C-alpha positions in Angstrom: -45.1 -12.5 -35.7 -43.5 -15.5 -37.3 -39.8 -15.8 -38.1 -39.0 -17.3 -41.5 -37.8 -20.9 -41.1 -34.4 -21.6 -42.6 -33.8 -18.1 -44.1 -31.2 -15.6 -43.2 -30.6 -12.4 -45.2 -27.0 -11.0 -45.3 -27.1 -7.3 -46.3 -24.0 -5.4 -47.4 -24.6 -1.7 -47.9 -21.7 0.2 -49.5 -20.5 3.6 -50.7 -17.9 3.2 -53.4 -14.9 5.5 -53.5 -15.1 8.4 -55.9 -12.5 7.0 -58.2 -14.3 3.8 -58.8 -15.9 3.7 -62.3 -19.3 2.3 -63.1 -17.6 -0.4 -65.1 -15.5 -1.4 -62.1 -18.7 -1.5 -59.9 -20.5 -3.6 -62.5 -17.6 -6.1 -62.6 -17.5 -6.3 -58.8 -21.3 -7.0 -58.7 -20.9 -9.7 -61.4 -18.1 -11.3 -59.4 -20.4 -11.3 -56.3 -23.2 -12.9 -58.2 -20.9 -15.6 -59.4 -20.2 -16.6 -55.8 -23.7 -18.3 -55.8 -22.1 -20.9 -58.2 -19.0 -21.3 -55.9 -20.3 -21.3 -52.3 -23.0 -23.9 -51.6 -24.7 -22.1 -48.6 -25.2 -19.0 -50.7 -28.7 -19.6 -52.1 -29.4 -16.4 -53.9 -28.1 -12.9 -54.6 -29.8 -9.6 -55.4 -28.4 -6.1 -55.6 -29.6 -2.6 -56.3 -28.7 1.1 -56.2 -30.3 3.6 -53.9 -33.3 5.3 -55.5 -34.7 7.1 -52.5 -35.8 10.7 -52.9 -35.3 11.5 -49.2 -31.5 11.8 -49.2 -31.3 9.8 -46.0 -28.8 7.2 -47.3 -25.8 8.7 -45.4 -23.8 8.4 -48.6 -24.5 4.7 -49.1 -25.3 3.9 -52.8 -25.5 0.1 -53.3 -27.1 -2.8 -51.5 -25.9 -6.4 -52.0 -28.4 -8.9 -50.6 -27.5 -12.6 -50.1 -29.8 -15.3 -48.9 -28.8 -18.3 -46.7 -30.6 -21.1 -44.9 -28.9 -20.5 -41.6 -26.4 -18.4 -39.7 -24.0 -21.3 -40.0 -24.3 -20.9 -43.8 -23.4 -17.2 -43.4 -20.4 -18.2 -41.3 -19.3 -20.8 -43.9 -19.7 -18.2 -46.7 -17.6 -15.6 -44.9 -14.8 -18.0 -44.3 -14.9 -19.5 -47.8 -11.7 -18.9 -49.8 -13.8 -17.6 -52.8 -15.5 -15.0 -50.6 -12.1 -14.0 -48.9 -10.7 -13.4 -52.4 -13.7 -11.4 -53.5 -13.5 -9.2 -50.4 -9.8 -8.5 -51.2 -11.0 -7.3 -54.7 -14.0 -5.3 -53.4 -12.9 -3.5 -50.3 -10.2 -1.4 -51.9 -13.0 0.3 -53.9 -15.3 0.8 -50.9 -15.2 4.0 -48.9 -17.5 2.7 -46.2 -19.9 -0.1 -45.6 -22.1 -1.8 -43.1 -23.4 -5.4 -42.8 -26.7 -6.6 -41.3 -27.8 -10.2 -41.0 -31.4 -10.8 -40.2 -34.1 -13.5 -40.3 -37.2 -12.2 -42.1 -40.3 -12.0 -40.0 -43.9 -12.1 -41.2 -46.7 -10.4 -39.4 -49.8 -12.5 -39.2 -52.9 -10.5 -38.6 -55.2 -13.5 -38.2 -56.7 -13.0 -41.6 -57.6 -16.3 -43.3 -57.3 -16.8 -47.1 
């Protein structure tokens, strides 16, 4: 197994409160995407809604995935004033969430190209 060099994924999984409208969620996601332009260590952002058929999501509905080059970059992002302000706007609309940071790992099976 080989850990990706210089890549950290920061995953935020959320369940929005029942009163949060789709337009409010869209606005919050657009604001999150804009942080890529404001916070240098944040290299990319992707998001999606749960589409699984197995109903194993424990109520979580949305995934926000951010990519960084290091855990130091994640720490800088979390402390950045733009992220702090974003969190103040986001969290009142979130019923529950969890965060996972990980370094992607590739399995090498010894196959040559």
